[in-house]
N, C-alpha and C positions, 0 to 999 in steps of 0.2 A: 353472533358478533358479526359486524359489517365487514365485508370482504373488500378492501380498495383495490382499484386496477394498477397494472403496471406502471403505466405512465404517472399516475399520482404518487405511487411509492419511489419511483426515480426522482420526481420534481421535488418531494419532501426530503429525501435523502441528499439530494444534490444542494438544496438551500443549506440544509444543514451542514454539508460537508464545506460548503464555501464559507459560511461563518467559522467552522472549525479551522480551515485554511488560513482565514484572515487572523483569527486569534492566535493559531499557531505560529504564523509569521511574526506577529508582534512578539510572541513568546521567545522566538529564535533570536531575533534582533536584540531583545533584553538579555538573554543568556549570553549571546556573543559578546557584547558590551561587558557584561559583568563578570563573566568566566574567563574570556579570553580563547584565542583558538587553541592553546596548549591545554587548557583546563577542559575544552570540550573534547579534545583528542584522548585525553585519559577518561573522561566520561564514557566516549565511545567505546574503547577498550573494555571498560567494566560492563557497559551494557551487552557486548558481544556475549558474555555469559549469560546475562538475564534472559537474551533472545533465545539461546538454546534451551534453556529450562522453560521459557514460555512455550515455546513450540512443541517441546515434549510433552507438556501437561494441557495444552489448549488447542493445538492447531486441528488436530483430527476431530476432537469433541465438538468444537464450534461449527466445524464444517457439517457434521452428522446432524447437529441439533437444527442448523437452518435447512438443509436438504430434506430431512425425513421430517420434520414438523410441517413442511409443505406438502409433503407425500401423503402424510396421515391427514391432514385437512382435506386434501382433494379426494381422498378416497373415503370420506365419512367416517373416520376414526377421531374426530375432533376431541372427545373425552378422553383419548388415550394419551394426550400430549403430555400430561401431568407425569405420567409414569415413566415416559422418554425423558423428561426433564431430571427426574429423580435419579433415573440411570447414568444420565450424563454427569451428574453432580457426584455420584458415589464413584464414578470412574475418575472423575477430577481429583477427588479426595486421595484416591490410590496413586495417582501419577504423582501429585504435589508431595505427597509422603516419600515416596522413592526419590525424588528430585531432591528433597531437602536433606535426606540420609546421605546421599553421595555427595552434596554439596558440602556438607558438614564434616565427612570423612577426608575429602580430598582438598578442604578449604586453603591449606598452606601451599600444596603444591600447585592449583590453579592459581592462586595470587601472585606466588613469586615466581614459579617457573614459566608460567604461560602469559600472565599478565605483565610480570616484570615488577611488581610492587605489592609486598607483603601487606602494606596497610589496607590494600581493597578488599581483604578478607573482612574487614568489619562492616562493608556493606551487605554481605551475603544475608544476615538475618533480615535486614530491611527488604531486601529482594524477595524472600520467600513471603513476607508480609504482604508486601505490594502485589505479588502474584495471586496470592489467596484471594484478595478482593477482587483483583482483574478477573480471576477465574468466575466469580458470582456475576460479574457485571457481564462477561462475555457471553455465557450460556445464555442468560435470560435474554440479551441482545439478539442473539442468534436465532432464538425462538421467535423473537418479536419481528425480525426480518424474514423468517420462514412463514408468518402468518400475515406478511403484509402490514405490518403494525409498525412502519419505520419511524413514525412520529414519536412513538415511545422510546425507542433507542436513540433518536436524534435529541429528544429533551435531555436524556442523561449525559451523552457525549458532549452537548454545549455545556452543561453544568459542570462537569467534570474540567473541560478546558480553562473554564473562567477560573475555576479554584486552584488549578495548576499554575496559570499565570501567576496569581496573587502569591501562592505559597512558595513557588521556587524563586521567583523575583525578590521577594521579601526577604527569604531566608539568606539568598546570596547577598542583598545589599546590607543586611545587618552582620552576617557571619562569615561572608566570604573573604577571599584573600589570595595570595600567590601560591598557596600550597594547592596542587592541581589534585592531589587525593582527596583533600577535604571539599573541594568544589564538586566532585563526584558524588560522594557521600550527601551533601545538601540537596543536589538535584533529586536523588533518589528518594530523600525524606519527603520532599515536596510531591513528589509523584505519589508516593504511599498516601498523604493527606487527601490528594484529589480523588484516588481511587476508593477511598473509604467514602466519600461522599456518593460517588455515582453508584457504588454497590448497593449503598443503603436505598438509594431512589429507585433502582432496578428491582431490588427485593419488593419493594412495596408496591411497584407497578405489577409485578408477578402476581402477588398474592391478591389484589384487588381486580387485575383486569384479565389474566391467563388461568389462574387456578381454578378447578372446578371440583365442587364437592363430590359430584358424581363421576366416579373414575371407572372406565371400561378397561378391559384387558388390551393389551397390545396385540395387534395380528399377528398369526402364526408366521414365523421367519423373521420376525422383526430382529430378534436379537442376533441372528446370523447376519443380517444386513448392517446392524449397527456395527458390529466387530469389523465387517468387511470395509467399511468406511473409515472407522476410527484408527484400526491398526496400520494400514499401509499409509496413510496421510500422517499419522504420528511418527512412523519411523523415518518416512522421507523428510517430513520437517525437520527433525532432530539431525539427521543426517547432513542435510542441507544447510542448517543454521551452525552445524559444526564446521563445516567447510567454508562457509561464508565468515563465520567468526575467526577461523584459522587465517583466511585472506586478509582480514583487517589487523590480527595480532602479528602476522608475520611482515605485513606491509612496512612498519617503521624499521624494522630490523633489515630488510631488503633494501630499502631506501638508504640506509646508513651504508650498507655495501656499495650503493652507487655513489658516494662521496658526502651525503648529509649528515648533520649531527643529530644525536637523538631530539633535541628541542625542534629542529626544523622538520624532522620526520613527523612528529607529533603536530606539528603546527599544520603540515600538509593534509594529515588525516582529519584534523578539525575543521580546515578549509573547504574539504570536498564533500564531508558528512553533513555540516552543518550550516554551510554557507552556499556553496554552489549548487547542490542538489535541490534544497529547498526552494531556490529560485525557479529551477526548471521544471519542478514538479508542482507548480502553481495550478496548472488546468486538472490536476489528479482528483479536485473536488467533484468535478462533472463525470469525468471517466471512471472514477472509483464508485461513484454511487450506482452507476448501470451496472458495472460489474457485479457488485453486491447484489443487485435485485434478479440479474438475469439468471444466476445459477437455481435459485428455486422455483421460477418461472419456467425454466426448461425442465426441470425435475417433475414438476406438476404436468406438463404436458406429456412428457415420456409415460407418467403413470397413467394418463387417460388414451396413450397411444396415438396422438395426434401429431404425425411425422410432418404434416403441412405447417402447422405453427411452429413447430420445432426449427424448420428450414427458414421460416420467415423471421423468426427471433434471431437466429444466427446471422443471417443476411445482415440485418438493421443493426445489431450489435457491432459487427466489425465495420460495417461502413460509418457508423457515428464514431466509432474510435478513430479511424484514420483521418474524419474530416474534423474531429477536434485535435487530435494528438499531433498531426503534422504541422497544420498552419500556425497553432499556438505555440509549439516549440520553436517553429522557424521565426516568430515574432519575438520570442524572448531571448533568444541566443544573441542577435546582434545588440540588445539592448543590455545584456547580462554585464560586462563590464562596467556600465553606467550605473546599473542597478545595485552592484555589488559595493561600488563607492557609496552610493547614498543610504543603502540600508545598513552595511556592516563596516564601512570605512576600510575595506580591503579592496586591493586591485586583482582581478581575474582577468586572465588573457581571454581574446575572442575565439583562438585556437583552441584553448582549453576547454571553454564551454563548447564549442562546435562538436567536439568529440563526445562530450557528455551528453549533448543534444540526441544524437544518435542513440545513445544508450536509453534515454529516457523514453523515446518512441517505441523502442523495442519492449521497454518495461509495460507501456500501456496496451500493446499486442500480447505480451504474455499475460497479463492481468486478464483481458478478456476472453482469450483462448482457454486459459485455464479454468476460469468461471464455466463456460459453456461445456468444456470437457467432463468437468465434475458433476455438473447436471445431467449430462448423458450417462453417468456410470462408469466414466472411463479414468478413474482415479489412478488406477495402477500404471497407466500410460502417463498420465501427469507425474508421477511419482519418477517413472523412468527418465522422462526428458528433464525434469528439475535437477535430478541427481547428476546426470550427463553434464548439463550446463555447470554446474557448482565444481564438478572435478575438473572439468577443462579450465575455469577461472583460476582455481587454485593452482594449478600446473603453470599456467600463464604468468600469474602474478609472480610466482617463485622465478621463473626464467626472465620476464620482461623488467619488472620493477628494480631489479639489481644491475640493470644496464645503465651506466652513467649517460648515454646519450638519451635514455627515455625518462628514467625517474618515475615521478608520479604518472607520466603519460603511459608508462607500461600497465599500471594498474588499470587505468582508464580502457586501454584497448583489450586488457583480459576481461574487463566486465562487457564490453560490447561483443566480442567473439563469443562468449558464453551465452549472452543473450541471442545472439543469432542462431545459434545451435538449437537453444529450447524453443524459440518461436518456430523454426522451420519444423522442429518434430511434431509440435503442436497443431500445426496447419496441415501437415502430412496425415494426421489422424483425422482431423477435421474432415479432410477431403475424402476420406475413406468411409465415413459414416452420415455425412449429410450431402446436400446438393450444391455445396458452396464452391465446388472447383471450377465450373466455367464461367464464375462470376468474379474470381479473384483479380484478373487483370482490371477490371473496371475498379473494383473497390480499392484497390492500390493506385491506379493511375492518376484519378482526378484529386485525390488528397496531395500527392507527390507533386502536381502541377500548382497547385494553390500555395503548397509549403515553399516551392522554389521561388514562385513570384513573391511572396510575402518577405522572404529572407534576402530578395535582392532588393526591394523597395525600402525596407526599414531603415538603414542607414542614412539613405538619401533623404527620406523623409524626416529622421531625427535631425540631421544637419541643417535642413531647411528651416525647421520648427526652432531650434535652438537658436539660428541666426534671427528669426522673426521675433521671438518672444523674449529670449535671453533668459530664461529659467529651465533648468534641466527638468523639473517635476511637471511642468506645463509641457514642456517639449515631448516627454515620454508619453503623458496622457494623450495628445495629439496624435502622436505617432501611432499609437495602439488604435484609436478610433479610425484614423485613415487607412491603415493596414487591413483592419476588420472589414471596412467598405469595399477595399480593393478585392479581398477575399470572397465576400458575398458576391459581387458583380461578376467574379470570374466563376464562380460556382453556378450561377444563372446562366452564363454563356455555356457551360459545359453540360447543362440541362439538369443541375441538380436543384430541386425545389426543396427550400429548407423547411417549407410548410409540411413536406411528406413526413418530416421528422418530429414534428410537434402537434399534429392533430391525425384524425382518422383519415386513411388514403387509401390509394391501391398501388401494390408493386405490379411489376410485369407478370408474374405467375399467379398471383391470387390477393385476395383482399386482406390486408394486414390491418386489423381492428384493433388498435390498443386497448379499447374498452371492454374487449372481450375478457381480458385479464384481471 
């Protein structure tokens, strides 16, 4: 099997994620118009249950598949990957069976007492079917990523998204209505149809491309390592998702104490989850692809004992994250009120989006530091920091969202404070196990300078172009291009050469050659 380089994997996954991001954005626009903010709010409540079960069944398993398949390949145990995949599949069957039993026994309590609508229990069987198909897809996809075969995973993801758009929007157009519970059911049915297609495609890819007739035993100690990855991450993911879901579930009730009606509370939840955040997360396609690939790459280097390569990877990953996350978010935030009107026909204030913008930047840093620490085998610390952040968020949501002076802003502030805690913990751990400490000032300062400059110029440029061309869409495009040019020019002045991030080059300490990976 030809083993692709790290840059190739990042570029393929990035291209796929950009396509998925575009398709997903079209999907959200269609769903928001067909389902409405209240319907999306109800779907988000139901999805909170799905997220917990999904985390319990798959989070630890997929991380183990991605990381351990990379390590098996690097250590010369290529023909043992089939046994690892079978072990992951058996573990998933056990987890999903337990999840289905618990969900069936407590279906009435969860639907009525937690979600506040007994009718939502009719979605639970569809959830389990969807999750079973998702499990097949995610296990094979994680193995593909660990083997640097991201193009196989990308093809399945793109196919799934296309099918999901057609099925969900088609079902909503024909069978949707004012009933918010019915809208949530329809969206899950469409999700199930799309997962069926991607699971079938990836199963075929596994049988043709990955599965080997000659199977060698797993190396000694593998079972212990598999359990050491799966159990902590699964436990943390379940706990974190329960806390995150609890924040989403209690939010409408706390907002009602702040003076909102139930309909207004659901509307606020729908706006923040399905309109505001998708706008701000547009750059996630580029950053997410790097975070996905960086973990198995670091894991391989750790297996080979190459600390210099690990330090170079860590520095490059954090640097790229900052140079993408901060300027791009600074570009989107001032344009967000205009974009929300154009895409969703909803008005969102600049102050609202500015606070969410801080949260999104922290999310990106959390993603990359979590991927790095998992690759370094620090999953227990990742568990600790994530749990600490979720606990803090739940407490702050309970206190701040019920304050009439804050309302939905209390929820956003709670998210920001929780992310600050988690990201700080992750960076403290990174500084203790890599050589990144002395470079942190430079890694943060340059992106912040660029972000501040872009933020200040965007509104000026947009006003100028709007007066010059008279069309909002063209003004947004011209503003984005001009702001990008300003950012590139400023980076050049600060001594950052973009060519160093897209081709072979040298860092100050060592030769960082992407093709080695």
